[in-house]
N, C-alpha and C positions, 0 to 999 in steps of 0.2 A: 755788337758789331758782327755782321755776317759776311764771311769771306769763303765759306764752304757750303755746298748745296744741301748737306744733311744736318743743318743747324737745328732742326726741330727737336732732336733728342737732348739738346743742351739748354733750350730756352725754358723759362719758368713763367707762371701766370703773373700778369701785371707788368711785364717788362716791355719796354719800347725798343723794337728791333730796327736796326739801320743797316743798309747795304749800298755799295757803289754799283751793284749789278754785275760785278766781275764774274761770279760763278755762272751767270746766264748770258754772257756776252755773245756766245755762239748760238744760243737757243732761248730767246726771250720768252717764248711761249711756255717754257718750263716753269715760269713763275706761277702760272695758273694752278699747277699741282701743289704748290706750297701754301696757297691761301687757306684752304680748308684745314690743313694740318696746324697752321699757326692759330687759327680760330679755336680749334679743339684744345690746344695747349693753353689757351687763355691769354695770349699776347695782347697787350693794351693797344698797340698801334704798330704799323710797319712803314718805315721811312725809306724811300728810294731816291738816291742821287742820280739824276739823269744827265745826258749829254756827253758823258765820258765813255761808258761802256754800253749804255742803253740809250738809244735816241729818244724813245718815249716808252711809257708804260702801255703794254698791249691792252686793247679794249676788253678782251676776255678777262684779264686780271682785274680790271675795274669793276666789271659786272659781278665777278665772284666775291670781291671785297664787299660790295653792297649787299649781296645775298647773305653773306655770313656775318655782317655787321662788324667787319674789321676796318678800323680807320686806316686809310692809305694816304700817306703824306709824301708829296713830291718835293725833294730838297733841291734848292738851287745849286748850280755847279760850284760857286765859290764857297759853299758851306763847309766849315771845318767840323768834323764830328766832335772834337773836343769842346767846341763852343756849344753845340747842342747838349752834350752831357752836362756841362757846367750850368747852362740855363735851366735844364730840367731839375738837376739836383738842388739848385738854389730854391726853386719853387717848392720842391718836395720838403726841403728842410724848413722853409717858412711855414708851410702848411702843417708839418708835424709839430713845430714849435707852438703854433696856434692851438693845435689839438691838445698838446700837453698842458698849456695854460688853461684851456677850457676844462680839461679833465681835472686839473688841480682845483679849479673853482667849484666844479660839481662836487667833488669829494668833500671840500670844505663846507659847502652849504648843507649837504646831506648829514655830515657828522655833527654840525652845529644844531641841526634840527633834532637829532637824537638826544643831544646833551641838554638842550634848552626846553624842548617840548615833551620829551620823555619816551624812550623805549622804541619797541618795534613798530608801533602804530605810527609814530612820527617819522620813523625811517621809511616805511612803505609809502606814506603820503609824499614825502620829499622826493623819493625815487620816481614815483608816478608823475609828479610835476616835471621832473627833469627829462624823462624819456617820452612824456606825453602818451603813455600807454598804461593799461591796467597792470598791476603787479601782485604777485602772491609769493609768500614764503611758506613752504610746507615742511614742518619740522620732522624729526626722525620718528615721531609717534604718529605721523600722517595727519596731524592737526593743522588745518590751514589758517594762515594769518593773511588777510586780504586788504588791499587798498580800497578806497571809497568807490572808485570807478568800477572795479570788479564786483564789489558787493551789489551795486545797483544793476550791473549787467546780468548777473546770474540770479538775482533775487535772494541773496543770502539772508537768513540761514535756510530758507525753504528752497533747497536745491538738491539735485541728485548727481553728484560728481564723484568719481572714484579718485580721491586725492592720493591714495597710495600708488595707483598706476601713474598719475601725473608726476609724482615725486620721482619715480623710477625713470620715466621718459625724459624728465627735465634734466637729468644728468647727461643726456646725450648731446646737449648743446642746442640743436635745432630739431624740433618735432612739431607734430600737428595734433590738435584735439578738436572735438566737436562741441561747441557751445551754442545753445539756442538754434540748433539745426544748421550751424555754419562751421565750416572748416577754418580754423584759426591757427596761424603759425605761432609757435612758442619758442622763445630763446631762454635757455636756462643754464645755470651753473650749479655745481655741487658745493655745499657749504658745510665745513666741518663743525659739528655741534659739540661732540665729545668723543671719547675714544671709540673708534670704529662705528660711530653713529653720524649719519650725514643728513642734512636738510637740503632742500632744493629752492633756489631763488629763481622765479620765473617772471618773464615779461610777455604779455599777450599782445601781439601785433594787431590792434584793432583801429587805432586812430591814424597812425602813420607808419611808414616803413622803418624798420630797425636799422640804425646806421653803425658804421665801424666805431664811431665815438661812443655810441650806446653800449656796444660790446665791451669796450675798454672800461666804461663806467661800471658795468655790471661786475666785471672781474675785480675791479678795484674796491668797490663797496661791499662785496660779498663777505670780506673778513669782518666788517662792522656788524653784519647780521649774525655771523658766527660768534663774535664776542658777546653780543646781547643774548643769544640763545644759551650760551654757556653760563652767563651770569644768571639768567632765569633758572636754569637747571640747578645751579648751586643754591640759590635761594629756596627753591622748591624742595631740594633734598633736606635742608635744615628744617624747613617748615613741616615736612612730612614726618620727621622724627618726633616733633612736638605733638603733631596731630595723632600719630600712632600711640604715643604714650598716654595721651588724654583719652582716646577711645578705649584702649585696653583697660585703663583704670576705671573708666565708667562702666564697662561691661562686667568686670569682676567685682564691682562694689567697693573699690578703694576710695571713691569720692563720697564722703558721708553726707554733707549738707548741700542743700539746693544752692546756697550762696556760692560755695566753692565750685560747684558744677557750672554755674553761670559764668563765674569769673574765668575759669579755665577754658570754657568753650569760646568765649569772646577773644581771649588771648590767642587761641589757635585758629581764629577765623572761622569757627563753626558755631555761630550764635544760636541759642535755642529759643524757639518761639513759645511763649506762654500759651497754654491751652492745646499744644500739639501732643498727640499721642504717639507712642513709639512701639515698635517690636523689633527684637533682635533676630538674626538669622545666621546660619552657618552653611557654607557650600559643601555639599556631599558629592564627591566625584564618583561617577558610575564606571569605575575601573581604577587604574593606578592613579594615585594622588600625585599631582605635579610637584616637582621639587621646589624648594624654597626660592631659588633664583627665578624660576618661571612665575611663581606667585608674585614676587616683588616686581618683576617686569610688567606683568599684567596689571597690577595695582597702579603702577606709575602711569601706564597708558590710559587707564580709566580716569585717573585724577586729572590728566592733561586734556581729556576730551571735553569736559564741561565742569562748571562749578557745582558744588554740593547742593545749592539751592535749586539748580536746574534738574538735578537727578533725584532729589528727595532721598538720597541714600549716602551713607558714610561707610567706607570700607577700611578694614585693617587686617592684620595677620596676628593670630594668637595661637601659640603652640602648633605652628605649621598648618593652621587652619585659616581659611579665608572667612572672615566674619563681616557681617553687615548690620547696620542700624538704619531702619527705615522710619521716616517721619510720616505721620498721617495728619493732614490738616484738620482743624477743629470742625469745620463745616464741610464734611466730605460728601460730595454729590454721589447719587446712585450710579453705579457702573465705574466709578473712579478706581475702585480697588483692582479690578481686572486690568485696567489701563496701566496702573502703577506696576503690577506684577509683570505684565508684558514688557514694559519699558525696562525694568530691572534685568529681566532675562536677556533682552536684546543688548543692553550695555555690557553685561558680563560675557555674552557670547562674542562680542567684538574683540575681547582680549583673551578669552579662554575658549577655543573651539572644541575642546574635549567635552563629552556629555557630562552634565552635572544636574543636580537637584538643589533647590533652595529649601532648606529645612528651617521653618519659621516658628519662633516661640509665640505665646499669646500676646495680644496687644495690652500695653500698660498705659495708664492715663496720668502717670506722674513720672518724670524723668529719673527720680531717685530709685524707682522700682525696676529699672531696666535689667538689673542682674537676674531677677526672677525670669524674665523673658529669655535671657541668654542661657540660663541653666536648662530651660525647657527646650530651647532650640538645639542645644548640644545633645540632649536626650533624644530628640527627634532624629538627629543625624545618626545616633547609635542604632536606633530602631531600623532606619533605612538600610544601614550596613548589615545588621544582624539578620533581617528578614529579606534582604536583597530586593527592596522595593525600588521601582523605577517610575519616574515621572518628573515633570518640571518643578513642581511645588508641593510641599507637604506642610500642613499646619499641625502643630502639636495636638490641638483640640479635636482634630478630625482623623486621627489615626485609628480610632475604633478599637477593635479587639487586639491589635498589635501592642498597644500600650499596656494592656492587661497581661498578655502573654509574656511580655518582657519581665514582668514582676515575679514570674514563677522561677524559683531557684533551680539550678541543675541538681540532679541527684538520682538515686535509684527509682524513686517514685515516678519521676518524669519519664525516665527511660522505659519503665514498666507500662506507663500509660500509652506512650507512643507505640511500643512494641505490641501491645494487646490488639491494636487496630491495624497497624501497618506492616508488621513483620510477616504475617501470613500472606499479604498481597505481594510484598517484595519477593518472598521465596517462590510464590507461584509464578510470578512474571519471569524470574530467573530460570526456573525449571522448564517452563513451557514457552518461553520467548514471546510472552503476551504483553499487553499494554493496559493492564487493569488499573494501575496507579495513575497513569497519565489520563486515562479516560475518566476516572473518578474526579481528578482535579478540574478537568475541563467541564465536566457535568456540574460541579458546584459553581464554577465561574459563569456558566450559562443559566444559573438560577434553577437548576433541575429540569431544564427543557431539553428533552432527548433529541428533538429534531435539530435544534441549534447546535447541540453537542456534536451530532453527526456532521453537520456542515463545517464546524470549526476543525474537526479532525479529518475532514475530507474522506469520510468513510460512509458505509451504508447504514441506514437507520437501524436495520435489524441487527447489525454487528454491535451497535451501541447497546441495544436492548439485551443481547446475549451477554456482553461483558458485564453489565450491571447486575444481571441475574447471577453471574458467577461471583461477583463481590458479595451479594446477599448470602449466597450459599457458603462461601468461605468464612465470612465473618459472623454469620448467624445474626444479622441485624436487618431491620426494616428501614429502607431508605425513605419511606413515607412517614416514619415516626420522627417527630421534631427533635426529641432528646437524642436519638441515635444519630441523626444527621448532624446535630450540633457537636457531639463528641467526636465524630469522624472528621468534621471540618477543623476542629481544634487540633486534633492529632496531625492533620496534614499541615496546618500552619506551623506547628512546632517542628515538624519534620523539615519544612522549607527553611527554617532558621539556621544560621551558620553557627552551630554550637558544637 
């Protein structure tokens, strides 16, 4: 009811405002200033009782109401405001009762679909049918679960969508995304998955406009999705313990017979293919090793991304190290090895952004022999750490001289060998502030090519020639002699080791 001219500060969106016109009895044209303000406040309609204080509604007011899309209703003089309120409230209550009944029916149908047809897939299909729009549930690991319409629309799984960003934006309620070069409105809610971990339930407005009832439906059924995700996480947590125990026992050789290996692998959901070759690997971190909680979190994320058959890789944690078992098909096509390696690195990088190297043991053609590959993989990781090697992938069989150098025990003889070649150069560099050691290392890295050495050091060719002449003079060796070069290179490799 409006009986004061400054009513705009009191009205709320969706309200039906009525007046006798009393505040405007002396200046009916002032109603025109009120129309834009009411429209901005979201008033549903404006009812004016005429004949008592206002003879008629001014023409300008009618024009402005049409311009701003504000319904203007002329109430007959005998109209009692209480009758209008009662009529409106009855209709509102009837409509809300119908919505509650429809909401209850929707909730029942969707929950029954989950119970009878099974899990998240049935839930998404039922919700899609209910709101007649594509639906997605993005879990806390940013793994998408999609309804059939959405899969067809984006060409799942061959798509390029940032699900992590969508999950974050979906928590805002209303957002927009670009799919197939189209701007699409998305309605989303946050779904509690587990402690401080949240998923997003999203509806993509592509077939019809999202209604208020759809919003209520989404809010109501969100808890069903949360319960199912929590249930899945609980199952996976238990399954992960059995998988980890199986993989750890397999790697360290606690499973003796092939029969036991086959039975345990099938029980853990990791069946072994007859004729498949394997090699073990360990992840070497180029820097500080992540703590155990980070390793476990990353391992959980990778396992949730795809099945082991899709990845051709099994992961576990042994002695605070991330270990992997890679399967190699019996009929491996040319070029497939590089693709497998790239795929493994990409999967690991999605969970562990820190720089790392995969240290791989040799391929074994019998599953019982995996322990041998695991021992060599760990040895490879030790060599990478000792000699500060950097790269994406290291094979035990391709480490060359590093594997031989690592077998040399520490002692006076080793120190004497390194000192004989390198101590004079280090002392000369320290005394004269030169770079003979660095120049020599780069010279060997460039296979003895002095021009390439100069380019790598960003220095003049003659400077490199002079420095190498000083090395010859100080050490009394001939860099053109194969034996002298070999001994000097071995001394440098030993010096680079972290001993």
